[in-house]
N, C-alpha and C positions, 0 to 999 in steps of 0.2 A: 718167716714161714706162715705165721698167722695172717699177715697182710696178704700173702699170695692166696691163701685159702679163702679169705673173705672176698678178694677180687674175683676169684673163680666162681664163687657162689653167687655174687652179684650179677656176673656176666650170664650165668646159666639162667637166673631168674628173668633177666631182661630178654633173653632169647625165647623163653617160654611165653612171656607176655606178648612178644611180637608175633609168635606163631599163632597164639590164640586170636589175636586181632585179625590176622590174615584169614584164619578159618572163618571167623564171624563175618568178615567182609565178603568172602566167597559165598557163604551160605545166603547172605542177604541179597547178593547179586542174583543168585540162582532163583531165589524166591520171587524177586521182582520180575525176572524173565518169565517164569511160569504163570504169573498172575495176569500177564497181558493177554487180552482176548481180541480176536478179529471181529469185524462187523458181522452181525448175525445174517445168515443166508436163509431165505425162506424156501420151503419145499413146495410140492404141488398144493395149490390152495386157490381160494377165491379172494379177489381184492376189490375194494370199493373206493371210488374216488373221494379224496379229501378236498372238498370244494374250497375250503377256507385257505388252502395252500396251493391253489391251482388257478389257471387263467386260460380263457379261450379268446384269442385276439385275431383280428383280420385287418387287411389293408387293401385299398384299391386306388388306382390312379384317378386324379381329378384334374380336368382341363389339360391333360397330357403333360403337365409340368410339375405336379406335386402328388402327394398321396394323402388320403384320409384314412385314419385308423379308427377302429371300433372294437368293442368287446361284447360278449354275451355273459351276463352276470349269473344266470341260472342254468345249470347243466348237471348231468349225472352220468356215471359210467362204471363198468365192471370189467374185470379181467379174470378169466379162468385159466390158470397157468398149470400145465401138466408137469413142468420141470422147474427147477430152481432158477434157471437163467431165462425163463419166460419164452423160450423158443417154442413155436407152434401154439402159443396161447390164443384163446378166443377173446375178442374185445367187442364190447357193446357200449354205445355212447349215444346220448341224446341231449339236445339243446332246446331250451325254451326260447322261441323266436321273439316273444314279447319282452324278453329281458335285454334286447339289443340296446347298446348305448354308444353313441358317437359324440357325446358332449354337445349335442345340438337337438333340442326337443322337436323342432320343425322337421329336421332331417330324419330323426328317428321315426316320427309319425309317417313320413313318406315311405320309409323302408318297410314299415309294417303294412302298408297299403297294398292293393292288388298290382300296383306298378312293379313291386318287388316280391316280398315274401307272402303277402296276403295272410298275415298272422292270425286273423280271425278264423279263417277256414283251415289253415295249415299251421297250427300253433307249435309244432315241433319239427326239428331236423333230427334225423336218426342216422347212425352208422353201425353196420354190423360187419365184422371182419370175415374175410374168406381165407386170409393167410397172414401170419406174423412170423417172419423168419429172420434169423440172425445171419448177418453177412460177414462183417469183420469186427473184432473187438466188441465194443458196446453199441455197434450200429445194427439197426434192424430195418426191414422194409415191411410196412403195414399196408395190406390191400383189403378192400372191402366194398360194400354197397352203401353209397351215401344217398339219402333221400331228402330232397328239399322240395317243398310244395308237394305235388303229386308225381314228381319225376325221380326215378332211381337210376343212378349210373355208377360205374366203377370209379373208385378214387384210390389214389396211392399216396402214402405219406412216408417220408424219411423219418426214422425214429432214433433218438439217442437215449440209451438207458443210463440213468445217472447213478444207479446202484441201489442197494438195499441196506437198511440200518434200523436199529432199535432206538426209538425216541426215549426221552427221560421218563415217560409214563409207562414204558413197557410195550408200546405198540410197534409193530414191525411195519416200516414204511418203504415204499419204492418210488423212484422218480423217473419221469420220462419227458422228453421234449419231442414233439411231432411238428413237422413242417410240410406244407404241400400247397398246390395251386389248383384251382378249378375255374371253369368258365361259368360265370353267373348266368349267361344267356342260355346255356345248355340245360339249366335247371328251371327255366321259365321266368327268370328275373330279367325281363327284356326291355325295361324302360331305357330310353336313350334320347339324347339330344346332342346337337353339334355346336361347337364354337364357331365364330365367324371364319376362323381359319380352316374349319372342316374337321377338327379333332373332336373326339368324344368327350362330353362333359364328365361322364363316369366310365371308367375303363371296364372291359369285359373280364379280364383276369383278376381273380381274387386270391391274394396270398394269405395263408393261414399259419398262425404261430400258436401252438397249443402246448402249455406246460402243465403237467399233471402230476400230482402226488397221490399215491394209492396207499390205503391201509389194509393190511391183511385181515380178513374176517376171522373172528375168534370163534 
């Protein structure tokens, strides 16, 4: 009888320990679940470009058989966003023409001359948006006035919004990639020469690939 009583007591103790373990596990799981946080989402605010994590690149055909790429090293931009998803935001951007870099000093000097940008007289390119609208998912269309030299024309860019996140230092960042094409000759960059076969040494269509990271103003 004593053996049965001891066995029952031991079994009851084991069940109690097991139940306590399950309860602890359940509580731990719940705690872990509630501590997970989603990426921070920014509300209406002004955003400034983070140039150290951004790039402004372009490419143009050369001799009709290849492409030459280049970058602008100095630029600045802002976004005034009325909503968290940036729909209908106002975008302003400018580029220092003298910062052009195609990895060829002689070519860069030529591009800064009056044959192309005339950087001495027109040191900046500017863009001011007239519309920034969401189409599907993270895709947007950016329209605005692009000024190169003394010519201002409408320009359109396809934009992909990469998302918004808080960095390790507590700054809220947002990323965008914009692509578009313009006619250089339409903006007064009219220098031209022909190959023996009659093709253009430098193409007219310029492709732009702009990757920008913005920091929310504090």
